[in-house]
C-alpha positions in Angstrom: 57.5 70.1 -41.4 61.5 70.6 -40.5 64.1 68.2 -40.2 65.0 69.9 -36.7 61.0 69.0 -35.2 61.3 65.1 -36.9 64.6 64.9 -34.9 63.4 66.7 -31.8 60.3 64.3 -31.9 63.0 61.0 -32.6 64.9 62.5 -29.4 62.0 62.3 -27.0 61.1 59.1 -28.3 64.6 57.5 -27.7 64.7 59.3 -24.1 61.6 57.5 -23.1 62.9 54.0 -23.0 65.7 55.4 -21.0 64.0 57.3 -18.2 62.1 53.8 -18.4 65.1 52.2 -17.3 66.4 54.7 -15.1 62.8 54.3 -12.7 62.8 50.6 -12.6 66.6 50.1 -12.8 65.9 51.1 -8.8 64.1 48.2 -8.1 65.4 45.4 -9.7 67.2 43.9 -7.4 64.0 43.7 -5.6 63.1 39.7 -4.6 59.7 38.3 -5.2 58.4 37.6 -1.8 58.6 33.8 -0.5 55.0 31.6 -0.7 55.8 31.4 3.3 56.4 34.5 3.8 53.0 35.9 2.3 51.4 33.4 4.5 52.7 34.2 7.5 55.7 31.7 7.7 59.2 32.4 9.1 58.3 35.8 10.1 55.9 35.0 12.8 53.5 37.4 11.3 51.5 38.3 8.2 52.8 40.5 6.0 50.8 43.3 3.7 49.7 42.2 0.3 50.6 45.7 -0.8 54.1 45.7 0.4 54.7 42.5 -1.3 53.2 43.9 -4.2 55.8 47.1 -3.9 58.6 44.8 -3.5 58.3 43.3 -7.1 60.0 45.4 -9.9 58.5 47.8 -12.1 58.7 45.5 -15.0 57.0 42.8 -13.3 54.0 45.0 -12.0 53.6 47.2 -14.9 56.0 46.1 -18.3 54.4 42.4 -17.9 51.1 43.0 -17.2 50.7 45.8 -19.8 52.6 43.1 -22.6 50.1 40.2 -21.8 47.7 42.8 -22.6 48.9 44.3 -25.7 49.3 40.4 -26.9 46.1 39.2 -26.5 44.7 42.4 -28.2 47.0 41.4 -31.2 46.1 37.8 -30.9 42.2 39.3 -31.1 42.7 41.6 -34.1 44.7 39.1 -36.3 43.2 36.4 -38.5 43.2 32.8 -37.2 44.8 31.8 -40.3 47.3 34.6 -40.1 48.3 33.2 -36.5 48.6 29.7 -38.2 50.9 31.2 -40.6 53.2 32.9 -38.4 53.5 29.5 -35.9 54.5 27.8 -39.2 57.3 30.3 -39.4 58.2 30.2 -35.6 58.2 26.2 -36.2 60.7 26.5 -39.0 62.7 29.2 -37.4 63.0 26.3 -34.4 61.5 28.5 -32.0 63.3 30.5 -30.4 63.3 30.9 -26.5 63.4 34.7 -27.2 60.6 34.4 -29.6 57.3 33.3 -28.5 53.9 33.9 -30.4 52.7 36.3 -28.0 56.1 38.2 -28.1 55.9 38.3 -31.9 52.5 39.6 -31.6 53.5 42.5 -29.8 56.4 43.0 -31.6 54.5 43.6 -34.5 52.0 45.9 -32.9 54.7 47.8 -31.6 56.8 48.4 -35.0 53.8 48.9 -36.8 52.4 52.3 -34.4 56.0 53.2 -34.6 56.4 53.3 -38.1 53.1 54.3 -38.5 54.1 58.1 -36.5 57.3 58.5 -38.2 55.4 58.5 -41.5 52.3 60.3 -40.2 55.5 63.1 -39.0 57.4 63.1 -42.2 54.3 63.2 -44.1 53.0 66.1 -42.5 55.5 67.9 -43.6 55.1 67.1 -46.8 51.5 66.4 -48.2 52.2 65.0 -51.7 51.3 61.4 -52.9 54.9 60.2 -53.1 55.3 60.6 -49.0 52.2 59.0 -48.9 52.9 55.9 -50.5 56.1 56.3 -48.2 54.1 56.4 -45.0 52.0 53.3 -46.0 55.3 51.6 -46.8 56.7 52.3 -43.6 54.6 51.2 -41.8 53.5 48.0 -43.8 57.5 47.1 -43.2 57.0 47.8 -39.6 54.5 45.9 -39.4 56.2 42.7 -41.2 59.3 42.9 -40.0 58.9 40.5 -37.3 57.6 38.0 -40.5 60.5 38.8 -43.1 62.8 38.2 -39.9 61.5 34.5 -38.8 61.2 34.0 -42.7 64.8 34.9 -43.3 65.8 32.5 -39.9 63.9 29.7 -40.7 65.4 29.3 -44.7 68.9 29.8 -42.6 68.0 26.9 -40.6 66.5 25.0 -43.4 69.9 25.1 -45.4 72.1 24.0 -42.1 69.4 21.2 -42.2 69.7 19.9 -45.7 73.6 20.9 -45.2 74.4 18.9 -41.9 71.8 15.9 -43.4 74.6 14.0 -45.7 77.2 13.5 -42.5 75.0 12.6 -40.0 73.0 9.6 -42.0 76.6 8.5 -42.6 76.7 8.3 -38.5 73.5 6.6 -38.5 74.3 4.1 -41.1 77.8 3.4 -39.7 76.4 3.2 -35.9 73.5 0.6 -37.6 76.3 -1.5 -38.6 78.0 -1.5 -36.2 75.2 -3.7 -34.5 73.1 -0.4 -32.8 69.2 -0.4 -33.5 67.6 2.8 -35.6 66.6 4.6 -32.4 69.8 4.2 -30.7 71.8 5.4 -34.1 69.3 8.3 -34.3 69.6 9.2 -30.6 73.5 8.8 -30.7 73.5 11.2 -33.8 71.7 13.6 -32.0 73.5 13.7 -28.8 77.1 13.7 -30.8 76.1 16.5 -33.4 75.7 20.1 -32.8 72.9 22.5 -34.7 69.5 22.4 -35.8 69.4 18.8 -37.3 70.5 17.3 -33.8 68.3 19.1 -31.9 65.3 17.7 -34.1 66.7 14.3 -34.0 66.7 14.9 -30.1 63.1 15.7 -29.9 62.1 13.0 -32.3 63.4 10.5 -29.5 61.9 12.6 -26.8 58.7 12.1 -28.7 59.3 8.1 -29.1 60.4 8.0 -25.7 57.2 9.6 -24.2 54.9 7.0 -26.4 54.6 8.1 -30.1 55.0 5.3 -32.8 58.2 6.0 -34.0 56.4 6.7 -38.1 54.4 9.4 -36.5 57.3 11.1 -35.3 59.8 10.8 -38.3 56.5 12.4 -39.7 56.0 15.2 -37.5 60.0 15.7 -37.8 59.8 16.2 -42.0 56.0 18.3 -41.0 58.7 20.7 -38.8 61.3 21.6 -41.8 60.9 22.8 -45.2 64.3 20.6 -46.1 63.1 18.2 -49.3 66.2 16.1 -48.5 64.8 15.4 -45.1 61.5 14.3 -46.3 62.7 12.1 -48.8 64.9 10.0 -46.1 61.4 10.3 -43.8 59.5 8.5 -46.5 62.1 6.1 -47.2 62.8 5.2 -43.6 58.6 4.7 -43.3 58.4 2.8 -46.2 61.1 0.8 -45.6 59.8 -0.1 -41.6 56.0 -0.5 -43.7 57.7 -3.5 -46.3 59.8 -5.2 -44.0 62.8 -3.6 -45.9 66.7 -3.6 -43.7 67.3 0.2 -42.0 70.7 -0.4 -42.6 70.6 -0.8 -46.2 68.3 2.5 -46.6 70.7 4.5 -44.3 73.6 3.6 -46.7 71.8 4.2 -50.2 70.0 7.7 -48.8 73.6 8.8 -47.4 75.1 8.0 -50.5 72.1 10.0 -52.5 72.7 12.8 -50.2 76.4 13.3 -50.8 75.6 13.6 -54.3 72.9 16.0 -54.1 74.9 18.2 -52.0 77.7 18.0 -54.7 75.3 18.4 -57.1 73.8 21.7 -55.5 77.3 23.2 -54.9 78.0 22.6 -59.1 74.8 24.6 -59.5 75.9 27.5 -57.2 79.1 27.2 -58.8 77.4 27.8 -62.4 75.5 30.9 -61.5 78.1 32.5 -60.1 79.2 33.9 -64.1 75.9 34.9 -64.5 75.3 36.9 -61.4 78.7 38.8 -62.1 77.4 40.0 -65.6 75.5 42.7 -64.0 78.0 43.9 -61.3 80.9 43.6 -64.4 78.2 45.9 -66.5 77.1 48.5 -64.8 80.6 48.8 -62.2 83.6 47.9 -63.8 83.5 48.0 -67.4 82.3 51.9 -67.2 85.4 52.9 -64.8 87.4 50.8 -67.6 86.0 53.0 -70.5 86.9 55.9 -68.8 90.1 55.3 -67.7 91.4 53.4 -71.1 89.3 55.5 -73.5 89.5 59.0 -71.3 93.3 59.8 -72.9 92.6 59.1 -75.9 89.5 61.2 -76.3 90.9 63.6 -74.8 93.8 63.8 -77.4 91.3 63.7 -80.2 89.5 66.7 -78.9 92.5 68.5 -78.5 93.8 67.7 -82.1 90.0 68.1 -84.0 89.0 71.5 -81.9 92.5 73.2 -80.7 93.4 73.7 -76.9 89.6 75.1 -76.5 88.1 72.2 -77.4 84.8 71.5 -76.1 86.0 68.4 -74.0 
């Protein structure tokens, strides 16, 4: 299959969303009929149900039901263990409002089918083993792209939590030593802070306020993250509460320990830099230097040995 056919198919596929946007955009500003109007209130009469439905936007009438059916189909076809793993990735990513479970499942199906179609077009023009492998790789990449994005988002979020933990523990330690209780210090650190760790502390305080025991809420905090430092802190607080150890001493010790760990991680990353530079140095920089420095000498030696018409 020629590149012209592939480009034409891509252009047609790209024009479909534009066509839908142009059709659906004319009804975007339509409001949903109020319940009082449907019941006959306000206007003194009963509104036709068909008229009420047509006053809704095309997205609400078509896209949302189709997306719901597609999400239910994807949930039925996906193994239970896979869904649990995907839910765990969403939790580690902070459960972004724009990416609920249903939307992730729909994205996996749509991207997988799109990659499958593009790979089929490429394979139909070149029926070789290489293009067959490319077809399978494109399909797998499209299907697992949301998983990779969630994994990357989760790793970044856990690193941010780990880096912010020492400063948060310092703030909580100062608050406890000033006379606040542990829960009040946690609430203050969550409200005054910013980022994933502050959001997790606020959620933990909300669980405590609705009646969840503090030990259970702290364990839930550790389960929602994969930060070893945060898990170590939670276990230390739970053990201190069990054995009656003052929380202020635990916070002070944990804050000092987390600062030491952060400095050690920075030193570890700094020591890895020379090793990581070796490969670009050998593959990219040294060959260029050899060409620039030794090139004129090689040319001069070639002219001396073989004359002006030498091989070099």
